[in-house]
C-alpha positions in Angstrom: -63.3 83.1 72.2 -66.3 81.4 70.7 -67.5 80.0 74.0 -67.1 83.4 75.6 -69.2 85.1 72.9 -71.9 82.4 73.3 -72.0 83.0 77.0 -72.3 86.7 76.4 -75.2 86.0 74.1 -76.9 83.8 76.7 -76.3 86.5 79.4 -78.0 89.1 77.1 -81.0 86.8 76.7 -81.3 86.3 80.5 -81.0 90.0 81.2 -83.5 90.7 78.4 -86.0 88.3 79.9 -85.7 89.8 83.3 -86.0 93.3 81.9 -89.1 92.4 79.9 -90.6 90.7 83.0 -90.0 93.8 85.1 -91.5 95.9 82.4 -94.6 93.8 82.3 -94.9 93.9 86.1 -94.6 97.6 86.2 -96.5 98.2 83.0 -93.5 99.9 81.5 -93.6 99.5 77.7 -90.0 100.8 77.2 -88.5 98.2 79.5 -90.5 95.5 77.8 -89.2 96.6 74.4 -85.6 96.9 75.7 -85.9 93.4 77.1 -87.1 91.9 73.8 -84.3 93.8 72.0 -81.7 92.4 74.5 -83.0 88.9 73.9 -82.8 89.3 70.2 -79.3 90.6 70.4 -78.3 87.7 72.6 -79.8 85.2 70.2 -78.0 86.8 67.2 -74.6 86.6 69.1 -75.1 82.9 69.7 -76.3 82.2 66.2 -73.2 84.0 64.8 -70.9 82.0 66.9 -72.6 78.7 66.0 -72.2 79.7 62.3 -68.5 80.4 62.9 -68.1 77.1 64.6 -69.8 75.2 61.7 -67.6 77.0 59.1 -64.5 76.1 61.1 -65.5 72.4 61.3 -66.3 72.4 57.6 -62.9 74.0 56.8 -61.1 71.4 59.0 -63.0 68.5 57.3 -62.0 69.8 53.9 -58.4 70.4 54.8 -58.1 67.2 56.8 -57.1 68.9 60.1 
């Protein structure tokens, strides 16, 4: 599940970069803003999953699993 969510986050970032680039090329400020928002959303998804992974590792280290 965690890997899947990380991949979704990365996909959001890639789509966001593309959308922002098209917005720049066409001088469309709305697409630029949406692209930046998609990138931020993707980054947050990835960060959340990394935090979950770290918490799971810490729990396993404490419990000896």
